[in-house]
C-alpha positions as CSV (number, residue, x, y, z in Angstrom):
1,M,0.3,11.9,1.3
2,P,1.6,9.5,3.9
3,T,-0.5,8.0,6.7
4,Y,0.5,8.5,10.2
5,S,-0.6,6.7,13.3
6,Y,-1.3,8.3,16.5
7,R,-2.3,7.2,20.1
8,C,-3.8,9.3,22.8
9,K,-1.8,9.4,26.0
10,S,-5.0,9.8,28.1
11,C,-7.6,7.5,26.6
12,A,-5.3,5.2,24.5
13,H,-7.5,5.9,21.5
14,T,-5.5,4.9,18.3
15,F,-6.3,6.5,14.9
16,E,-4.7,7.2,11.6
17,A,-4.3,10.7,9.9
18,F,-3.4,11.7,6.4
19,H,-1.3,14.8,5.9
20,S,1.9,16.0,4.2
21,M,5.3,15.4,5.6
22,S,5.7,19.1,6.0
23,A,2.6,19.7,8.1
24,E,2.7,19.9,11.8
25,P,2.0,16.6,13.6
26,L,-1.4,16.3,15.4
27,T,-1.4,17.2,19.2
28,K,-4.8,16.7,20.5
29,C,-7.0,13.6,20.6
30,P,-10.0,13.6,18.2
31,E,-12.4,12.0,20.5
32,S,-15.1,14.3,21.7
33,L,-14.9,13.4,25.4
34,C,-11.2,13.4,25.5
35,S,-8.7,16.4,25.1
36,G,-5.6,14.5,25.9
37,L,-2.4,14.9,23.9
38,V,-1.4,12.3,21.3
39,E,1.9,10.8,20.2
40,K,2.9,9.7,16.8
41,L,3.5,6.0,16.5
42,F,6.4,4.4,14.6
43,G,5.1,1.9,12.1
44,S,6.6,-0.5,9.5
45,G,5.0,1.5,6.8
46,A,3.3,0.1,3.7
47,G,4.5,-1.2,0.6
48,M,3.7,0.3,-2.7
49,I,0.2,-0.6,-3.9
50,F,-0.6,-0.3,-7.6
51,K,-4.2,0.1,-8.5
52,G,-6.1,1.0,-11.6
53,G,-5.9,0.2,-15.2
54,G,-2.7,2.0,-16.1
55,F,-0.4,-0.9,-15.8
56,Y,0.4,-3.4,-18.5
57,E,0.6,-7.2,-18.5
58,T,4.2,-7.1,-19.2
59,D,4.8,-5.1,-16.0
60,Y,4.4,-8.3,-13.9
61,K,6.4,-11.6,-13.9
62,K,5.4,-14.1,-16.5
63,K,3.7,-17.1,-15.0
64,T,5.7,-20.4,-15.6
65,G,4.1,-23.0,-17.7
66,T,2.1,-20.7,-19.8
67,P,3.0,-20.6,-23.5
68,D,4.2,-17.3,-25.0
69,T,1.3,-16.0,-27.2
70,N,3.8,-14.2,-29.4
71,C,5.9,-17.4,-30.2
72,N,5.2,-18.7,-33.7
73,S,6.8,-22.2,-33.0
74,C,4.4,-23.1,-30.1
75,S,2.1,-26.0,-30.8
76,S,-1.6,-26.1,-29.9
77,A,-0.8,-28.4,-27.0
78,G,1.2,-25.6,-25.4
79,S,4.7,-26.9,-25.8
80,C,7.3,-24.5,-27.3
81,S,10.5,-25.5,-29.0
82,E,12.2,-22.2,-28.1
């Protein structure tokens, strides 16, 4: 679900809310002493974040200068003839 940022027009309280794209946007401030209307803010969004153990070492770019462990012609000094 996407994260939406809101700001209250009365008290200027800024907060984030998680809800589906098809859900109605929030209209009232969640602060207990305020009952003002809120407006949805436009943000730059967030990039994709990969968390967890479901990703492989080969999913990421190989670091330069590290020998390939699958290469049979690499010497123990770390130089590779391929």
